[in-house]
C-alpha positions, -999 to +999 in steps of 0.1 A: -019+807-061-010+774-078+026+765-074+048+752-102+053+720-082+015+713-082+013+720-119+039+694-125+018+667-109+003+640-133-033+651-126-027+686-136-009+675-168-039+654-178-062+683-172-039+705-193-040+680-222-078+677-220-081+715-220-058+718-251-078+691-269-110+710-261-095+742-275-084+725-307-118+709-312-136+741-306-114+758-332-119+730-357-157+732-353-155+770-357-135+767-389-159+740-402-189+762-394-173+791-413-165+768-442-201+757-445-211+792-452-187+796-481-200+793-516-166+778-525-176+745-507-211+742-522-219+707-535-217+710-573-210+674-583-219+639-572-198+609-583-215+575-581-192+544-579-199+507-576-233+506-593-240+476-616-277+474-619-288+506-602-290+538-622-268+566-609-298+590-612-317+569-586-290+574-561-288+612-568-325+614-564-324+597-530-297+620-518-320+650-521-291+675-520-302+711-515-290+738-539-272+754-509-258+722-495-222+724-483-195+698-486-191+702-449-226+693-440-232+661-420-231+632-444-250+607-423-285+618-434-274+613-471-260+579-462-292+568-445-314+579-475-293+559-499-291+529-475-329+527-475-329+516-512-338+479-513-310+472-537-283+488-516-265+467-489-240+494-479-229+528-489-199+551-481-199+588-488-167+609-489-158+644-498-135+656-526-126+692-525-138+717-534-174+706-541-178+669-549-195+641-530-182+606-538-209+579-532-196+543-532-224+517-534-224+481-525-254+464-542-275+435-533-268+414-564-296+394-580-290+356-581-322+343-595-354+350-615-387+338-600-419+335-620-447+355-605-482+366-618-467+399-629-437+382-647-402+373-639-389+391-608-352+391-597-343+381-561-311+382-541-297+354-520-315+366-488-349+363-505-354+400-511-372+411-542-350+436-561-364+466-581-347+456-614-367+454-646-356+423-665-371+438-697-347+467-695-317+449-680-299+419-694-302+395-665-286+361-673-298+344-642-311+309-633-348+305-629-357+293-593-390+276-588-400+296-557-387+320-530-375+290-510-346+305-489-327+273-492-326+275-530-318+312-531-290+308-505-275+279-525-276+298-558-261+328-541-232+307-526-225+292-561-224+327-576-199+339-550-177+308-549-181+291-584-190+318-610-182+293-638-208+269-626-233+297-618-231+308-654-244+274-665-273+270-641-306+273-660-331+262-634-332+252-597-361+235-578-368+210-551-377+174-561-383+164-525-379+175-489-342+168-489-332+170-526-326+198-550-325+195-588-301+218-608-305+220-645-273+231-662-264+239-697-245+212-715-207+213-710-208+217-672-188+191-654-204+195-619-218+160-619-185+144-610-184+159-575-194+144-541-231+141-535-243+149-570-258+125-595-265+135-631-287+124-659-275+139-692-300+151-718-296+165-753-286+201-742-287+201-705-273+183-675-296+175-646-278+174-612-295+161-581-280+172-548-290+168-511-302+199-492-274+214-473-246+205-498-220+233-497-215+251-530-177+243-530-184+206-532-199+213-567-168+231-579-160+223-615-128+203-619-098+223-631-084+212-664-047+205-664-026+232-681 
């Protein structure tokens, strides 16, 4: 027979806590298992958030939700299916009672258009081709001469850090091993920054910068209030 003195020892207390946790978890899994069988928790709606270029119907199609799917089913398979889309960098799926899945998307944003034999193709800053049809989507993006990762990374950094300047970039290409040429629409004032030299034309500004120049060094000067 176990005495009350032995039950009061730390080791027995720890075992008691672990046993209680196990009982609670078993009960929770039992309740969840029962809930999965209830029609009340069937998935009836899918809410897509965060999409900009992706069509929500593409995400719904990738989810492949069964007609008897429960809100309490494991969400990881759904997440992996959506995560496999080349335009998706991350996805989070949550539940909203009684029957809605909320899918929040983080997209790989296009930063440039590159001319290919099949036409203009959008790319992200990592050099990944994105399944966006420029003919059906208004893509106001600079044209980059090639899939050169240095060019795409630079344009992506400018988009993230200096959206005003990014909006004025028309074309990006190398003019040598260590030099990049940016063609900007007239009105950009990027030429006054360190490491850039400009040769103005009628409607554009040509800015030559060394390879490796950080995007923030090209920041447009702030006008005084």
